[in-house]
Backbone as a chain_set.jsonl record, in Angstrom:
{"seq": "XXXXXXXXXXXXXXXXXXXXXXXXXXXXXXXXXXXXXXXXXXXXXXXXXXXXXXXXXXXXXXXXXXXXXXXXXXXXXXXXXXXXXXXXXXXXXXXXXXXXXXXXXXXXXXXXXXXXXXXXXXXXXXXXXXXXXXXXXXXXXXXXXXXXXXXXXXXXXXXXXXXXXXXXXXXXXXXX", "coords": {"N": [[0.777, -1.236, -0.125], [1.974, 1.083, 0.532], [3.536, 1.636, -1.717], [2.095, 2.863, -4.078], [1.823, 5.575, -2.92], [4.302, 6.527, -2.556], [5.247, 6.398, -5.246], [3.504, 8.53, -6.306], [4.53, 10.641, -4.841], [7.014, 10.932, -5.811], [6.566, 11.281, -8.551], [5.237, 13.676, -8.591], [7.251, 15.235, -7.318], [9.119, 15.252, -9.436], [7.585, 16.177, -11.635], [7.16, 19.004, -10.604], [9.829, 19.732, -10.546], [10.548, 19.854, -13.276], [8.819, 21.687, -13.997], [9.828, 23.953, -12.566], [12.133, 24.503, -13.835], [11.467, 24.816, -16.58], [8.886, 25.917, -17.232], [8.778, 28.188, -15.692], [10.893, 30.047, -16.223], [11.646, 32.858, -17.989], [11.914, 33.513, -21.535], [14.315, 35.029, -22.908], [14.391, 36.359, -25.314], [11.902, 36.562, -26.034], [10.593, 38.093, -23.96], [9.254, 40.805, -22.669], [10.342, 43.875, -21.562], [8.872, 46.093, -20.638], [5.619, 46.131, -19.769], [3.68, 47.538, -21.369], [4.189, 47.214, -23.886], [5.75, 48.883, -25.619], [8.259, 51.468, -26.55], [9.674, 54.436, -25.127], [8.691, 57.473, -26.641], [10.602, 59.076, -29.312], [10.152, 61.364, -30.726], [9.94, 63.554, -29.467], [11.21, 66.016, -26.871], [12.153, 65.085, -23.297], [10.54, 67.103, -20.585], [12.108, 69.221, -18.106], [11.085, 69.004, -14.881], [9.966, 71.866, -12.951], [11.122, 73.058, -9.572], [8.647, 72.739, -7.78], [5.839, 72.345, -5.597], [3.442, 71.461, -7.071], [4.671, 70.562, -9.369], [6.369, 68.662, -8.451], [4.253, 66.943, -7.649], [2.939, 66.277, -10.057], [4.978, 65.079, -11.57], [5.325, 62.953, -10.076], [2.927, 61.698, -10.509], [3.133, 61.164, -13.279], [5.34, 59.429, -13.178], [3.896, 57.271, -11.991], [1.979, 56.532, -13.87], [3.722, 55.726, -15.795], [4.906, 53.54, -14.904], [6.226, 50.266, -14.587], [4.802, 48.25, -13.714], [1.175, 47.937, -13.025], [-0.793, 50.842, -11.52], [-1.054, 51.066, -7.911], [-3.553, 51.258, -5.636], [-3.065, 51.76, -3.069], [-0.765, 53.268, -2.829], [-1.85, 55.709, -3.566], [-3.555, 56.848, -1.607], [-2.51, 58.332, 0.505], [-1.782, 60.435, -1.35], [-3.884, 61.907, -1.931], [-6.399, 64.361, -1.457], [-8.694, 64.571, 0.798], [-11.086, 66.089, 0.221], [-11.279, 65.343, -2.573], [-11.216, 62.638, -2.697], [-13.939, 62.24, -1.517], [-15.386, 62.87, -3.515], [-14.774, 61.426, -5.694], [-13.888, 58.201, -5.335], [-10.619, 56.765, -4.431], [-10.03, 54.312, -5.323], [-11.461, 54.169, -7.553], [-10.577, 56.293, -9.222], [-7.889, 55.293, -9.533], [-8.159, 52.935, -10.871], [-9.6, 54.113, -13.184], [-7.354, 55.627, -14.388], [-5.525, 53.589, -14.791], [-7.009, 51.976, -16.706], [-7.522, 53.523, -18.855], [-5.291, 55.287, -19.386], [-2.853, 54.143, -19.084], [-2.731, 51.91, -21.381], [-1.458, 53.341, -23.495], [0.886, 54.065, -22.907], [4.681, 54.111, -23.059], [4.705, 57.397, -21.762], [5.815, 60.574, -22.622], [6.784, 63.378, -20.805], [6.264, 66.226, -22.214], [5.921, 68.858, -21.922], [5.332, 71.375, -19.603], [3.396, 73.55, -17.415], [2.639, 76.037, -15.087], [-0.198, 77.416, -14.748], [-1.214, 78.939, -12.522], [-0.846, 79.237, -9.026], [-0.226, 76.057, -7.296], [-1.388, 74.505, -9.336], [-0.751, 72.36, -12.065], [0.027, 71.707, -15.554], [0.571, 68.985, -17.431], [1.979, 68.191, -20.575], [1.536, 65.203, -22.014], [3.01, 62.879, -23.993], [2.701, 60.416, -26.206], [3.814, 57.597, -28.222], [3.732, 57.609, -31.897], [1.378, 56.56, -32.617], [-0.799, 57.599, -31.1], [-2.56, 60.295, -29.814], [-1.234, 63.444, -28.234], [-1.881, 64.087, -24.599], [-3.107, 66.248, -22.188], [-2.542, 66.537, -19.043], [-4.048, 67.619, -16.001], [-3.431, 68.78, -12.82], [-4.381, 69.668, -9.665], [-3.432, 70.831, -6.458], [-3.614, 70.953, -2.917], [-2.544, 73.135, -0.142], [-0.978, 71.258, 1.366], [0.344, 69.671, -0.338], [-1.287, 67.501, -1.454], [-3.459, 65.987, -3.916], [-6.068, 67.839, -5.207], [-7.618, 67.879, -7.313], [-7.774, 66.251, -10.586], [-7.571, 65.7, -13.831], [-7.719, 64.831, -17.498], [-7.122, 65.768, -20.918], [-7.656, 64.863, -24.029], [-5.799, 65.341, -26.796], [-5.591, 66.764, -30.336], [-3.608, 65.057, -32.605], [-0.07, 65.569, -32.346], [1.364, 65.711, -34.881], [-0.081, 67.236, -36.52], [0.551, 69.69, -36.158], [-0.993, 71.619, -34.859], [-2.278, 72.274, -31.451], [-4.781, 71.523, -29.263], [-6.934, 73.499, -27.441], [-9.447, 74.367, -26.991], [-12.881, 73.446, -26.251], [-14.056, 72.116, -28.571], [-11.908, 70.72, -29.911], [-10.761, 69.202, -27.957], [-11.239, 66.369, -25.851], [-12.545, 66.148, -22.625], [-12.205, 64.362, -19.875], [-14.361, 63.947, -17.435], [-14.882, 63.325, -14.124], [-12.996, 62.709, -12.688], [-12.334, 64.015, -10.237], [-13.231, 66.43, -10.731]], "CA": [[-0.095, -0.074, 0.073], [2.893, 2.251, 0.392], [4.217, 1.859, -3.002], [1.51, 3.954, -4.716], [1.971, 6.892, -2.168], [5.788, 6.662, -2.912], [5.179, 6.687, -6.469], [2.804, 9.699, -6.563], [5.417, 11.5, -4.284], [8.258, 10.974, -6.783], [6.098, 11.844, -9.791], [4.846, 15.271, -8.109], [8.71, 16.032, -7.243], [9.706, 15.302, -10.932], [6.845, 17.509, -12.295], [7.439, 20.382, -10.055], [11.297, 20.236, -11.005], [10.374, 20.184, -14.614], [8.028, 23.159, -14.265], [10.764, 25.056, -12.198], [13.247, 24.673, -14.958], [11.115, 25.123, -17.936], [7.73, 26.744, -17.158], [8.955, 29.54, -14.91], [11.904, 30.96, -16.769], [11.231, 33.636, -19.248], [12.585, 33.368, -22.783], [14.818, 36.268, -22.969], [13.93, 36.861, -26.764], [10.304, 36.998, -26.151], [10.343, 38.977, -22.663], [9.055, 42.286, -22.821], [10.613, 44.682, -20.41], [7.732, 46.987, -20.298], [4.158, 45.409, -20.177], [3.001, 48.57, -22.127], [4.651, 46.717, -25.444], [6.164, 50.014, -26.291], [9.189, 52.261, -25.988], [9.564, 55.68, -25.13], [8.603, 58.111, -27.856], [11.866, 59.672, -29.471], [10.125, 62.431, -31.509], [9.843, 64.92, -28.626], [12.098, 65.884, -25.694], [11.252, 65.298, -22.046], [10.85, 68.26, -19.997], [12.598, 69.075, -16.658], [10.036, 69.645, -14.012], [10.573, 72.87, -11.869], [11.075, 72.659, -8.025], [7.559, 73.319, -7.074], [5.056, 71.085, -5.015], [2.688, 71.132, -8.03], [5.368, 69.945, -10.364], [6.645, 67.428, -8.099], [3.121, 65.977, -7.75], [2.659, 65.99, -11.471], [6.088, 64.21, -11.973], [5.072, 61.57, -9.223], [1.566, 61.085, -11.296], [3.596, 60.775, -14.319], [5.961, 58.164, -12.971], [2.922, 56.156, -11.573], [1.351, 56.1, -15.044], [4.541, 55.172, -16.796], [5.678, 52.485, -14.088], [6.201, 48.876, -15.418], [3.266, 47.666, -13.028], [-0.278, 49.086, -12.892], [-0.771, 51.727, -10.35], [-1.404, 50.41, -6.756], [-4.183, 52.34, -5.125], [-2.403, 52.086, -1.702], [0.219, 54.554, -3.027], [-2.393, 56.958, -3.722], [-4.519, 57.18, -0.393], [-1.658, 59.669, 1.118], [-1.487, 61.67, -2.044], [-5.287, 62.451, -2.718], [-7.125, 65.159, -0.571], [-10.065, 63.988, 1.35], [-12.202, 66.529, -0.554], [-11.396, 64.593, -3.671], [-11.779, 60.996, -2.452], [-15.193, 62.317, -1.448], [-15.876, 62.96, -5.031], [-14.415, 60.087, -6.759], [-12.98, 57.328, -4.568], [-9.324, 56.592, -4.795], [-10.169, 52.942, -6.154], [-12.071, 54.498, -8.971], [-9.436, 57.1, -9.628], [-6.663, 54.615, -10.028], [-8.67, 52.277, -11.977], [-9.673, 54.895, -14.551], [-6.038, 56.008, -14.926], [-4.903, 52.12, -15.287], [-7.587, 51.423, -17.94], [-7.433, 54.669, -19.761], [-4.086, 55.987, -19.776], [-1.704, 53.164, -19.255], [-2.535, 51.176, -22.686], [-0.746, 54.124, -24.65], [2.305, 54.341, -22.458], [5.084, 55.097, -22.098], [4.245, 58.721, -22.151], [7.173, 61.429, -22.132], [6.243, 64.602, -20.383], [7.059, 66.993, -23.236], [5.621, 70.276, -21.647], [4.725, 71.456, -18.263], [3.24, 74.819, -17.073], [1.728, 76.148, -14.076], [-0.923, 78.625, -14.986], [-1.633, 79.364, -11.328], [-0.163, 78.338, -7.978], [-0.599, 74.835, -6.828], [-2.016, 73.917, -10.428], [0.212, 72.079, -13.047], [-0.628, 71.187, -16.599], [1.779, 68.402, -18.052], [1.644, 67.537, -21.873], [2.214, 63.728, -22.026], [3.238, 62.54, -25.4], [2.927, 58.95, -26.301], [4.335, 57.455, -29.512], [3.14, 58.27, -32.906], [0.064, 56.128, -32.791], [-1.75, 58.057, -30.4], [-2.38, 61.738, -29.502], [-0.747, 63.862, -26.747], [-2.652, 64.2, -23.456], [-2.813, 67.372, -21.143], [-2.741, 66.025, -17.482], [-4.28, 68.541, -15.266], [-3.364, 68.593, -11.458], [-4.348, 70.838, -8.434], [-3.071, 70.415, -5.145], [-3.881, 72.034, -1.779], [-1.459, 73.63, 0.524], [-0.235, 70.291, 1.915], [0.551, 69.005, -1.639], [-2.172, 66.53, -1.883], [-4.297, 66.227, -4.984], [-7.48, 67.912, -4.975], [-8.39, 67.699, -8.659], [-7.236, 65.538, -11.526], [-8.228, 65.256, -15.099], [-6.937, 64.831, -18.331], [-7.67, 66.034, -21.97], [-6.97, 64.045, -25.221], [-5.549, 66.55, -27.777], [-5.46, 66.212, -31.587], [-2.196, 64.52, -32.718], [1.092, 66.56, -32.318], [1.881, 65.716, -36.222], [-0.973, 68.406, -37.272], [1.097, 71.091, -35.967], [-1.976, 72.271, -33.934], [-2.669, 72.068, -30.375], [-6.126, 71.665, -28.936], [-7.176, 74.14, -26.282], [-10.794, 74.613, -26.863], [-13.809, 72.144, -26.232], [-14.265, 71.284, -30.004], [-10.745, 69.997, -30.188], [-10.305, 68.243, -26.789], [-12.155, 65.483, -25.188], [-12.207, 66.306, -21.428], [-12.623, 63.249, -19.151], [-14.622, 64.506, -16.237], [-15.186, 62.499, -13.091], [-11.544, 62.384, -11.956], [-12.304, 65.052, -9.143], [-13.496, 67.82, -11.177]], "C": [[0.844, 1.197, -0.093], [3.493, 2.658, -1.007], [3.472, 2.8, -3.822], [1.778, 5.447, -4.264], [3.517, 7.379, -2.564], [5.898, 7.129, -4.359], [4.711, 8.293, -6.768], [3.862, 11.048, -5.822], [6.592, 11.97, -5.212], [7.789, 11.719, -8.01], [5.804, 13.467, -9.573], [6.286, 16.034, -7.829], [9.067, 16.211, -8.632], [8.869, 16.402, -11.59], [7.228, 18.908, -11.871], [8.846, 20.52, -10.389], [11.158, 20.457, -12.403], [9.912, 21.507, -14.694], [9.061, 24.316, -13.732], [11.77, 25.372, -13.214], [12.871, 25.166, -16.327], [9.868, 26.102, -17.78], [7.801, 28.129, -16.582], [10.062, 30.365, -15.297], [11.351, 31.649, -18.227], [12.294, 33.62, -20.398], [13.198, 35.032, -22.985], [14.595, 37.042, -24.425], [12.705, 37.031, -26.856], [9.904, 37.726, -24.994], [10.208, 40.117, -23.166], [9.431, 43.029, -21.663], [9.706, 45.454, -19.702], [6.35, 46.148, -20.562], [3.345, 46.314, -20.976], [3.243, 47.956, -23.731], [5.17, 47.977, -25.91], [7.562, 50.539, -25.758], [8.93, 53.668, -25.92], [9.591, 56.44, -26.522], [10.018, 59.02, -28.136], [11.634, 60.888, -30.486], [9.789, 63.727, -30.679], [10.888, 64.68, -27.422], [11.38, 65.838, -24.325], [11.606, 66.465, -21.357], [11.259, 68.149, -18.521], [11.404, 69.871, -15.795], [10.71, 70.86, -13.031], [10.5, 72.283, -10.409], [9.764, 73.296, -7.538], [6.744, 72.231, -6.538], [4.096, 70.891, -6.151], [3.398, 70.343, -9.18], [6.104, 68.6, -9.836], [5.612, 66.253, -7.851], [2.856, 65.524, -8.987], [3.678, 65.166, -11.748], [5.72, 62.957, -11.304], [3.786, 61.035, -10.04], [2.241, 60.492, -12.382], [4.255, 59.221, -14.38], [4.972, 57.094, -12.709], [2.472, 55.71, -12.901], [2.353, 55.522, -15.862], [5.116, 53.682, -16.14], [5.244, 51.155, -14.901], [5.051, 48.28, -14.775], [2.094, 48.664, -13.031], [-0.159, 49.736, -11.598], [-1.49, 50.773, -8.916], [-2.365, 51.557, -5.987], [-3.841, 52.642, -3.565], [-1.486, 53.208, -1.671], [-0.386, 55.667, -3.304], [-3.209, 57.482, -2.716], [-3.763, 58.334, 0.09], [-1.619, 60.635, 0.242], [-2.752, 62.351, -2.408], [-5.826, 63.048, -1.356], [-8.412, 64.591, -0.1], [-11.129, 64.607, 0.489], [-12.307, 65.735, -1.881], [-11.642, 63.424, -3.705], [-13.266, 61.137, -2.088], [-15.943, 62.328, -2.571], [-15.903, 61.74, -5.851], [-13.359, 59.274, -5.583], [-11.43, 56.849, -5.158], [-9.209, 55.171, -5.701], [-10.508, 53.361, -7.783], [-11.145, 55.319, -9.746], [-8.318, 56.362, -10.385], [-7.152, 53.827, -10.996], [-9.062, 52.886, -13.379], [-8.158, 55.12, -15.245], [-5.158, 54.618, -15.512], [-5.429, 51.745, -16.395], [-7.643, 52.368, -18.943], [-6.316, 55.006, -20.334], [-2.948, 54.957, -20.052], [-1.68, 52.345, -20.672], [-1.747, 51.985, -23.556], [0.438, 54.527, -23.898], [3.248, 53.36, -22.95], [4.812, 56.325, -22.619], [5.807, 59.383, -22.025], [6.266, 62.853, -22.052], [7.059, 65.674, -21.035], [6.742, 68.566, -22.935], [4.89, 70.316, -20.422], [4.814, 73.166, -17.97], [2.299, 74.744, -16.013], [1.104, 77.683, -14.046], [-1.308, 79.501, -13.675], [-0.871, 78.606, -10.173], [-0.947, 77.131, -7.416], [-1.446, 74.157, -7.992], [-1.056, 73.778, -11.615], [-0.664, 71.445, -14.319], [0.668, 70.362, -17.29], [1.299, 67.74, -19.434], [2.292, 66.182, -21.825], [2.021, 63.166, -23.438], [3.543, 61.038, -25.616], [3.626, 58.761, -27.658], [3.402, 57.803, -30.78], [1.654, 57.572, -33.176], [-0.99, 56.525, -32.09], [-1.414, 59.728, -30.154], [-2.099, 62.181, -28.241], [-2.1, 63.87, -25.689], [-2.204, 65.401, -22.41], [-3.296, 66.562, -19.859], [-2.768, 67.207, -16.677], [-4.324, 68.235, -13.727], [-3.269, 69.69, -10.607], [-4.15, 70.301, -7.332], [-3.434, 71.415, -4.132], [-2.518, 72.315, -1.08], [-0.443, 72.472, 1.172], [0.581, 69.523, 0.751], [-0.114, 67.641, -1.998], [-3.165, 67.023, -2.984], [-5.615, 66.433, -4.759], [-8.336, 67.874, -6.246], [-7.442, 67.217, -9.753], [-7.942, 65.202, -12.619], [-7.395, 65.51, -16.112], [-7.671, 65.183, -19.811], [-6.848, 65.458, -23.206], [-7.012, 65.058, -26.342], [-5.52, 65.99, -29.125], [-3.725, 65.869, -31.689], [-0.964, 65.823, -32.919], [1.534, 66.614, -33.768], [0.923, 66.795, -36.935], [-0.389, 69.53, -37.135], [0.325, 72.058, -35.126], [-1.932, 71.63, -32.425], [-3.913, 72.347, -29.9], [-6.336, 72.423, -27.617], [-8.709, 74.372, -25.992], [-11.674, 73.329, -26.703], [-14.191, 71.403, -27.471], [-13.175, 70.411, -30.149], [-10.336, 68.755, -29.059], [-11.35, 67.567, -26.27], [-11.745, 65.645, -23.662], [-12.949, 65.137, -20.804], [-12.981, 63.611, -17.751], [-14.812, 63.197, -15.376], [-13.944, 62.181, -12.322], [-11.349, 63.527, -10.979], [-12.804, 66.399, -9.662], [-15.056, 67.907, -11.212]], "O": [[0.509, 2.18, -0.753], [3.85, 3.793, -1.319], [4.175, 3.655, -4.359], [1.927, 6.369, -5.066], [3.777, 8.551, -2.838], [6.556, 8.125, -4.656], [5.429, 9.11, -7.344], [3.884, 12.197, -6.264], [7.005, 13.124, -5.322], [8.449, 12.643, -8.485], [6.16, 14.325, -10.38], [6.442, 17.23, -8.073], [9.323, 17.353, -9.013], [9.395, 17.42, -12.039], [7.553, 19.803, -12.651], [9.128, 21.706, -10.556], [11.779, 21.45, -12.782], [10.486, 22.378, -15.348], [9.157, 25.404, -14.302], [12.18, 26.523, -13.361], [13.631, 25.762, -17.09], [10.008, 27.193, -18.333], [7.053, 29.052, -16.904], [10.202, 31.429, -14.694], [10.827, 31.114, -19.204], [13.489, 33.716, -20.118], [12.483, 36.015, -23.178], [14.65, 38.269, -24.509], [12.295, 37.694, -27.809], [8.714, 38.042, -25.002], [10.948, 40.518, -24.065], [8.762, 42.788, -20.658], [9.658, 45.548, -18.475], [6.176, 45.566, -21.633], [2.242, 45.878, -21.307], [2.481, 48.271, -24.645], [4.823, 48.059, -27.088], [8.001, 50.131, -24.683], [8.019, 54.14, -26.6], [10.371, 56.11, -27.416], [10.491, 59.64, -27.183], [12.595, 61.415, -31.046], [9.42, 64.779, -31.202], [11.319, 63.589, -27.051], [10.288, 66.373, -24.13], [12.753, 66.908, -21.414], [10.884, 67.228, -17.795], [10.954, 71.0, -15.996], [11.801, 70.741, -12.474], [9.927, 71.232, -10.125], [9.823, 74.353, -6.91], [6.944, 71.121, -7.03], [3.872, 69.681, -6.173], [2.757, 69.549, -9.868], [6.385, 67.654, -10.571], [5.867, 65.049, -7.829], [2.522, 64.344, -9.093], [3.23, 64.197, -12.361], [5.799, 61.909, -11.945], [3.718, 59.814, -10.174], [2.029, 59.291, -12.552], [3.989, 58.261, -15.103], [5.2, 55.99, -13.204], [2.557, 54.503, -13.127], [1.931, 54.751, -16.725], [5.681, 52.844, -16.842], [4.259, 51.006, -15.624], [4.263, 47.742, -15.552], [2.135, 49.895, -13.039], [0.497, 49.246, -10.678], [-2.356, 49.912, -9.072], [-1.898, 52.676, -5.775], [-4.291, 53.614, -2.957], [-1.39, 53.986, -0.721], [0.287, 56.696, -3.344], [-3.627, 58.625, -2.901], [-4.378, 59.4, 0.101], [-1.444, 61.77, 0.687], [-2.709, 63.327, -3.157], [-5.748, 62.416, -0.303], [-9.146, 64.117, -0.967], [-12.014, 63.892, 0.021], [-13.441, 65.474, -2.282], [-12.276, 62.97, -4.657], [-13.94, 60.138, -2.339], [-17.07, 61.835, -2.615], [-16.822, 61.227, -6.489], [-12.309, 59.723, -5.124], [-11.271, 56.616, -6.356], [-8.403, 55.025, -6.621], [-9.981, 52.984, -8.83], [-10.943, 55.024, -10.924], [-7.893, 56.652, -11.503], [-6.613, 53.948, -12.096], [-8.896, 52.319, -14.459], [-7.887, 54.831, -16.411], [-4.344, 54.628, -16.436], [-4.701, 51.199, -17.224], [-7.849, 51.906, -20.065], [-6.185, 55.069, -21.557], [-2.255, 54.954, -21.069], [-0.556, 52.114, -21.116], [-1.259, 51.36, -24.497], [1.036, 55.486, -24.386], [2.989, 52.188, -23.225], [4.67, 56.448, -23.836], [6.758, 58.833, -21.469], [5.422, 63.293, -22.832], [8.178, 66.032, -20.666], [7.256, 69.438, -23.634], [3.996, 69.518, -20.139], [5.787, 73.896, -18.162], [1.432, 73.885, -15.852], [1.582, 78.718, -13.581], [-1.676, 80.668, -13.807], [-0.35, 77.506, -10.361], [-2.14, 77.204, -7.12], [-2.206, 73.252, -7.647], [-0.574, 74.774, -12.154], [-1.733, 70.849, -14.194], [1.664, 70.988, -17.653], [0.399, 66.901, -19.464], [3.499, 66.069, -21.611], [0.9, 63.036, -23.929], [4.588, 60.537, -25.201], [4.021, 59.78, -28.224], [2.298, 58.294, -30.545], [0.867, 58.117, -33.949], [-2.084, 55.995, -32.28], [-0.314, 60.267, -30.277], [-2.51, 61.608, -27.231], [-3.234, 63.649, -26.115], [-1.082, 65.439, -21.906], [-4.402, 66.025, -19.801], [-1.736, 67.866, -16.552], [-5.206, 67.472, -13.332], [-2.374, 70.534, -10.661], [-4.688, 69.215, -7.12], [-3.557, 72.604, -4.429], [-1.49, 71.747, -1.449], [0.726, 72.743, 1.447], [1.484, 68.758, 1.093], [0.43, 66.806, -2.72], [-3.621, 68.166, -3.02], [-6.348, 65.583, -4.254], [-9.567, 67.842, -6.222], [-6.342, 67.762, -9.839], [-8.91, 64.45, -12.5], [-6.423, 66.247, -15.945], [-8.857, 64.859, -19.876], [-5.629, 65.572, -23.338], [-8.059, 65.547, -26.766], [-5.428, 64.765, -29.205], [-2.842, 66.353, -30.98], [-1.129, 66.833, -33.603], [2.16, 67.644, -34.018], [1.309, 67.183, -38.038], [-0.689, 70.452, -37.894], [0.807, 73.116, -34.722], [-1.536, 70.472, -32.301], [-4.274, 73.51, -30.085], [-5.842, 71.879, -26.63], [-9.121, 74.542, -24.845], [-11.202, 72.235, -27.009], [-14.59, 70.239, -27.442], [-13.444, 69.272, -30.531], [-9.765, 67.691, -29.296], [-12.434, 68.148, -26.209], [-10.6, 65.285, -23.386], [-14.119, 64.897, -21.1], [-12.102, 63.618, -16.89], [-14.887, 62.101, -15.932], [-13.964, 61.403, -11.368], [-10.218, 64.004, -10.889], [-12.741, 67.398, -8.946], [-15.608, 68.955, -11.55]]}, "num_chains": 1, "name": "protein.A"}
């Protein structure tokens, strides 16, 4: 009676060893460094963010969007102001950014401006298959995000940038 149990144990050990050596090792020729299936755009230069709280927050959001893994909502809780999370739960905010922006990454922050204190607009430029996005971030005096939204703009190849409602699609619901 012990013979079948020993045989099962040996077969399980052999199968586990085979899986460890073959099934769990990524083939370097087919492995993708970035799950986004792309490389950073080379048709635009990356902007340097200024040394302001709004710029640091904007850069953090861009880094989160461009990360090799999906955004983790736990990282966002301390960054989002309570008044924003009352309007839109952090889970929904992160889920929307993961599902709507990450498929086109990586983005290059190609322009940054602060039209007023604690409010920054970052132009995110993807590869040539998608149009740029203006990411709007407003923060409170403690540096937490009080408002975040983005606008999809016309392609940068056309030479025009969209600034009015006819050319830009604003995605509301991200705290605005």
